[in-house]
C-alpha positions in Angstrom: 0.9 34.9 -2.3 4.2 35.2 -0.6 7.0 37.6 -1.8 8.9 34.6 -3.2 5.8 33.3 -5.0 5.2 36.8 -6.5 8.7 37.1 -7.7 8.3 33.8 -9.5 5.2 34.7 -11.4 5.8 38.5 -11.6 6.7 38.4 -15.3 3.5 36.5 -16.1 1.5 39.0 -14.1 3.0 41.9 -15.9 2.3 40.3 -19.2 -1.3 39.5 -18.1 -1.9 43.3 -17.2 -0.3 44.9 -20.2 -3.3 44.7 -22.5 -6.0 44.7 -19.7 -4.8 47.9 -18.2 -4.3 49.8 -21.4 -7.9 51.4 -21.2 -6.9 53.2 -18.0 -4.9 55.7 -19.9 -1.4 57.1 -19.5 1.6 55.0 -18.4 1.6 56.4 -14.8 -1.9 55.1 -14.3 -1.0 51.6 -15.7 2.0 51.5 -13.4 -0.2 52.1 -10.3 -2.9 49.8 -11.5 -0.2 47.1 -11.7 1.2 48.0 -8.2 -2.4 47.9 -6.8 -3.1 44.4 -8.2 0.3 43.2 -6.8 -0.8 44.5 -3.4 -4.0 42.6 -3.6 -2.1 39.4 -4.4 0.4 39.6 -1.6 -0.4 38.0 1.8 -1.9 40.3 4.4 -5.1 40.6 6.4 -6.2 44.0 5.2 -6.2 44.9 1.5 -7.1 48.6 1.8 -4.5 51.2 0.4 -2.5 52.0 3.5 -1.4 48.5 4.6 -1.0 47.4 1.0 1.4 50.4 0.3 3.4 49.4 3.4 3.9 45.8 2.2 5.0 46.8 -1.3 8.6 47.8 -1.9 7.4 50.3 -4.5 4.2 51.3 -2.7 3.0 54.8 -2.5 -0.1 55.4 -0.4 -0.9 58.7 -1.9 -0.4 57.6 -5.5 -2.4 54.4 -5.0 -5.2 56.3 -3.2 -5.4 58.8 -6.0 -5.4 56.1 -8.7 -8.3 54.1 -7.2 -10.3 56.9 -5.7 -9.9 60.1 -7.9 -8.4 59.1 -11.2 -11.2 59.4 -13.9 -10.5 56.1 -15.8 -13.3 54.0 -17.1 -13.7 50.5 -15.8 -16.1 49.1 -18.4 -13.5 48.8 -21.2 -11.3 46.8 -18.6 -14.2 44.5 -17.8 -14.8 43.9 -21.5 -11.1 43.0 -22.2 -11.0 40.8 -19.2 -14.2 39.0 -20.1 -13.0 38.2 -23.7 -9.7 36.9 -22.3 -11.2 34.7 -19.6 -14.1 33.2 -21.6 -11.4 31.7 -23.9 -9.5 30.3 -21.0 -12.6 28.7 -19.4 -13.9 26.8 -22.3 -15.4 24.4 -22.8 -18.7 23.7 -21.1 -19.1 27.0 -19.3 -22.2 28.7 -17.8 -23.1 32.1 -16.7 -23.9 32.3 -13.0 -25.7 35.2 -11.4 -25.4 35.9 -7.7 -25.1 38.7 -5.2 -23.0 39.4 -2.0 -23.0 41.8 0.9 -20.2 44.1 2.2 -20.6 44.9 5.9 -20.0 48.5 6.7 -19.9 50.4 9.9 -20.9 53.9 8.8 -23.6 55.1 6.5 -21.7 57.2 3.9 -20.2 54.6 1.6 -22.2 54.5 -1.7 -25.2 52.3 -1.5 -24.7 51.4 2.2 -28.0 50.9 4.1 -29.7 48.4 6.5 -30.7 45.7 4.0 -30.9 42.0 3.8 -27.8 40.2 2.6 -27.9 36.5 1.7 -24.1 36.4 2.4 -24.6 37.6 5.9 -27.9 35.6 6.3 -29.6 38.7 7.9 -30.5 42.3 7.7 -27.5 44.4 8.4 -25.7 47.7 7.6 -24.0 46.8 4.3 -23.5 47.3 0.6 -25.0 44.7 -1.7 -23.5 44.1 -5.3 -24.9 41.7 -8.0 -22.3 39.9 -10.1 -22.1 37.9 -13.3 -19.6 35.0 -13.5 -18.2 32.7 -16.2 -18.0 29.2 -14.6 -16.7 25.9 -15.9 -15.6 22.7 -14.2 -12.0 24.0 -14.1 -12.5 27.5 -12.8 -14.4 30.8 -12.8 -14.1 34.5 -13.6 -16.1 37.4 -12.6 -17.3 39.2 -15.8 -19.0 42.3 -14.3 -20.6 43.9 -11.2 -23.6 46.0 -10.5 -23.7 47.9 -7.1 -27.2 47.7 -5.8 -28.7 51.1 -4.7 -31.6 50.8 -2.3 -34.5 53.1 -2.9 -33.4 55.1 0.1 -30.4 56.0 -2.0 -31.9 56.1 -5.4 -34.5 58.7 -4.2 -32.0 60.9 -2.4 -30.4 63.4 -4.8 -27.9 64.7 -2.2 -26.6 61.3 -1.3 -26.2 60.4 -5.0 -24.3 63.7 -5.8 -22.0 63.3 -2.7 -21.0 59.9 -3.8 -20.6 60.8 -7.4 -23.2 58.4 -8.8 -23.8 59.3 -12.5 -27.2 60.9 -13.2 -28.4 58.1 -15.5 -28.1 55.6 -12.7 -31.6 54.9 -11.3 -33.1 52.4 -9.0 -33.1 48.8 -10.4 -34.2 45.7 -8.7 -31.5 42.9 -8.5 -32.9 40.9 -11.2 -32.9 43.9 -13.5 -29.2 44.5 -12.8 -28.6 40.9 -13.6 -30.3 41.4 -17.0 -28.2 44.5 -17.6 -25.0 42.5 -17.1 -26.1 39.8 -19.3 -27.0 42.3 -22.0 -23.6 43.8 -21.6 -21.8 40.5 -22.0 -23.7 39.9 -25.2 -22.7 43.4 -26.5 -19.1 42.3 -25.8 -20.0 39.5 -28.3 -19.4 36.7 -25.7 -20.8 33.4 -26.4 -24.4 32.9 -25.0 -24.4 30.5 -21.9 -27.0 28.8 -19.9 -27.9 31.2 -17.0 -27.8 29.8 -13.5 -29.2 31.6 -10.5 -30.8 30.9 -7.0 -34.4 31.4 -6.1 -33.9 35.1 -5.4 -33.9 35.4 -9.2 -35.7 32.4 -10.3 -38.8 33.2 -8.4 -39.2 36.4 -10.4 -41.5 35.5 -13.4 -40.4 38.6 -15.3 -36.7 37.5 -15.0 -37.5 34.1 -16.5 -39.6 35.7 -19.2 -36.8 38.2 -20.1 -34.4 35.3 -20.5 -36.9 33.7 -22.8 -37.1 36.9 -24.9 -33.3 36.7 -25.3 -33.5 33.0 -26.2 -31.2 32.2 -23.3 -31.5 28.9 -21.5 -31.5 28.8 -17.8 -31.5 26.8 -14.5 -32.9 28.8 -11.7 -34.0 27.9 -8.2 -37.7 28.4 -7.1 -39.6 28.3 -3.9 -41.5 25.2 -2.8 -44.8 26.9 -3.4 -44.3 27.5 -7.0 -47.0 26.1 -9.2 -46.7 23.8 -12.1 -48.9 21.8 -14.5 -47.7 18.2 -14.4 -49.9 17.5 -17.4 -50.9 19.8 -20.1 -54.1 21.6 -19.1 -57.1 21.9 -21.5 -58.9 25.2 -21.0 -62.6 25.3 -21.8 -64.1 27.8 -24.2 -66.3 30.3 -22.2 -68.3 33.2 -23.4 -66.6 36.5 -23.2 -67.3 38.5 -20.0 -69.1 41.8 -20.7 -67.3 43.4 -18.0 -64.0 43.3 -19.9 -62.2 41.6 -17.0 -59.7 39.0 -18.0 -60.7 35.3 -18.1 -60.5 33.6 -14.7 -59.2 30.2 -13.5 -62.7 28.8 -14.3 -61.5 28.2 -17.8 -59.7 25.1 -16.6 -62.7 23.5 -14.9 -61.5 21.1 -12.2 -58.0 21.1 -13.5 -55.6 22.7 -11.1 -51.8 23.2 -11.1 -49.8 21.8 -8.0 -47.1 23.3 -6.0 -43.7 21.8 -6.7 -43.6 20.6 -3.2 -46.7 18.5 -3.8 -45.2 17.2 -7.0 -42.3 15.9 -5.0 -44.5 14.2 -2.5 -46.2 12.3 -5.5 -43.0 11.5 -7.2 -41.5 8.0 -7.6 -38.2 6.8 -8.9 -35.7 9.1 -7.1 -32.2 8.5 -8.2 -28.9 9.1 -6.4 -26.5 11.4 -8.4 -22.9 12.4 -7.7 -22.1 15.8 -9.1 -18.5 16.5 -8.0 -15.7 15.4 -5.6 -15.4 17.6 -2.5 -12.7 17.7 0.1 -14.3 14.9 2.0 -15.3 12.7 -0.8 -18.0 12.7 -3.5 -21.0 15.0 -3.1 -24.3 13.2 -3.9 -28.0 13.3 -3.1 -31.3 12.1 -4.5 -33.0 13.8 -7.4 -36.1 13.6 -9.5 -36.9 15.5 -12.7 -40.0 15.9 -14.8 -41.1 18.0 -17.8 -43.7 20.5 -16.6 -45.3 23.8 -17.5 -45.1 26.7 -15.1 -48.5 28.1 -13.9 -47.6 31.5 -12.7 -50.5 33.1 -14.8 -53.2 30.6 -13.7 -55.1 32.9 -11.4 -55.3 35.6 -14.1 -56.6 33.2 -16.6 -53.3 33.1 -18.5 -52.3 30.0 -20.3 -49.5 27.7 -19.1 -45.9 28.5 -19.7 -43.7 26.7 -22.1 -42.5 23.2 -21.2 -39.3 23.0 -19.1 -37.7 20.7 -16.6 -38.6 20.7 -12.9 -35.6 19.3 -10.9 -36.0 18.5 -7.2 -33.4 17.5 -4.7 -34.5 15.5 -1.7 -31.7 14.0 0.4 -32.4 10.8 2.1 -31.5 12.4 5.5 -34.2 15.1 5.3 -38.0 14.9 5.9 -38.8 17.0 2.8 -37.1 18.3 -0.4 -34.3 20.9 0.0 -34.2 22.5 -3.5 -36.3 23.1 -6.4 -35.2 24.3 -9.9 -36.8 25.3 -13.2 -34.5 24.1 -16.0 -35.1 25.5 -19.5 -32.9 22.9 -21.0 -33.4 20.4 -23.9 -35.7 17.4 -23.2 -33.0 14.9 -24.0 -30.7 16.2 -21.1 -29.9 13.4 -18.7 -30.7 13.7 -14.9 -26.9 13.9 -14.2 -26.5 16.8 -16.7 -29.4 18.7 -15.2 -27.8 18.3 -11.7 -24.4 19.4 -12.9 -25.8 22.6 -14.3 -27.9 23.3 -11.3 -24.9 22.8 -8.9 -22.7 25.1 -10.8 -23.3 27.8 -8.2 -21.1 26.2 -5.7 -17.9 27.7 -7.4 -19.3 31.1 -6.8 -19.5 30.7 -3.1 -15.9 29.6 -3.0 -14.9 32.5 -5.3 -16.6 35.1 -3.1 -14.7 33.7 -0.1 -11.4 34.0 -2.0 -12.3 37.5 -3.4 -13.1 38.7 0.1 -10.6 36.9 2.4 -7.6 36.8 0.1 -8.1 39.6 -2.2 -9.8 42.2 -0.1 -13.0 42.7 -2.2 -14.8 44.2 0.7 -11.8 46.1 2.2 -12.3 49.3 0.2 -12.6 52.1 2.7 -13.5 54.9 0.2 -17.1 56.3 -0.2 -17.4 57.1 -3.8 -19.1 55.3 -6.8 -16.1 55.4 -9.1 -13.7 54.5 -6.2 -15.8 51.3 -5.4 -15.9 50.4 -9.1 -12.1 50.9 -9.5 -11.4 48.8 -6.6 -13.6 45.8 -7.6 -12.1 46.0 -11.2 -8.5 45.5 -9.8 -9.7 42.7 -7.6 -11.3 41.1 -10.7 -7.9 41.3 -12.4 -6.2 39.8 -9.3 -8.7 36.9 -9.1 -8.5 36.2 -12.8 -4.7 36.0 -12.7 -4.9 33.5 -9.8 -7.4 31.4 -11.8 -4.9 31.3 -14.7 -2.1 30.4 -12.4 -4.3 27.4 -10.9 -5.2 26.3 -14.5 -1.5 26.4 -15.5 -0.6 24.0 -12.7 -3.3 21.5 -13.6 -1.8 18.4 -15.2 -4.8 17.6 -17.3 -5.5 21.2 -18.4 -5.1 21.9 -22.1 -1.7 23.2 -23.4 -2.9 26.7 -24.6 -6.5 27.5 -23.6 -6.3 30.9 -25.3 -5.8 29.3 -28.8 -7.4 25.9 -28.4 -10.6 27.1 -26.6 -13.6 26.6 -29.0 -16.5 29.0 -29.4 -19.8 27.2 -29.5 -23.1 28.8 -30.5 -26.4 28.7 -28.6 -27.6 25.4 -27.5 -30.9 24.4 -29.1 -33.1 21.3 -28.6 -36.5 19.9 -29.2 -38.9 19.4 -26.4 -41.0 16.4 -25.4 -42.6 15.5 -22.1 -40.5 13.0 -20.3 -39.6 11.9 -16.8 -36.2 10.7 -15.7 
């Protein structure tokens, strides 16, 4: 935002922050929190404390640095208030999207930094990696929470943890475990359950899908081309118990065998072209095929098939093989277009990550501490949500008062039957 734009919407920003910054404590902290958010919203290449303080007429580098880096305010209550506010604004038809992003770093002292793979960077590099949970609808999106991923080299180094101020109860967690923590936290805040959308980094983890099942959460997640499925319900044979006590083997199924989803795509007929949204260069469309299947992840251990879900496959006419595969635990009466729309909800997160970093300085924090990193991303979340509300406010077809008119729908349920579309 320019200075002129900021002046025009400053009252709305102050009103937006009044309730959200209340948990940080005394009025002085709330003041510097508001100043910091304004600094993030103003134009400028760097959004670290020093350059922001110089751009702000009431900026104070020392006070801002102390607020974000040393002040002992809790960020979780701010996240909870922001989440409750934004989910009302983003109704109806929202989903939860899980994703992760990398923060390139030069040194090795910032909390969680290590040589590790980042999908954002597309390579192994010296960086921090954070997992995030987003509320996404067709009109916009908001970040609900973050989890900074601590590699095992950090989690198993007490000295590093102590120097960065990492709480003692923070242990090593895989990224999919961090994702579940955020989902559980959102439910503790009494947010409405949503369909969970994630890429193959999460969808390929059987335990992640099973944990979503336990929580009775529907999902649409990417999977690899080698993932196995039963295209028709298998009929295991009754075999005599093995005296060795070992679990039953795949021989229970005789000649029946699951197939890889890539093989299922090669056998498929009736591909349909689907448009899912209008982009800057026209409508985005591709060819898709969907079928009801049962995952076969326990086949080689003699376990029974998984519950019936959708297998959705994208195969553009311009490629020699399919490009994406999805497991969709969604009702059997969902149309192909609806399946595609849910699966493609992740595109908004890529756009938001770009805005969070390039415009709001998400990865510009130069401190090294655990609390400093979380304080910074919390204030970036507030700035991003405010921009989202400003965008919605300017949409001609957006509802008059989302905060009051937004409906709260319960969990989606449906019956299942095998069906191809």
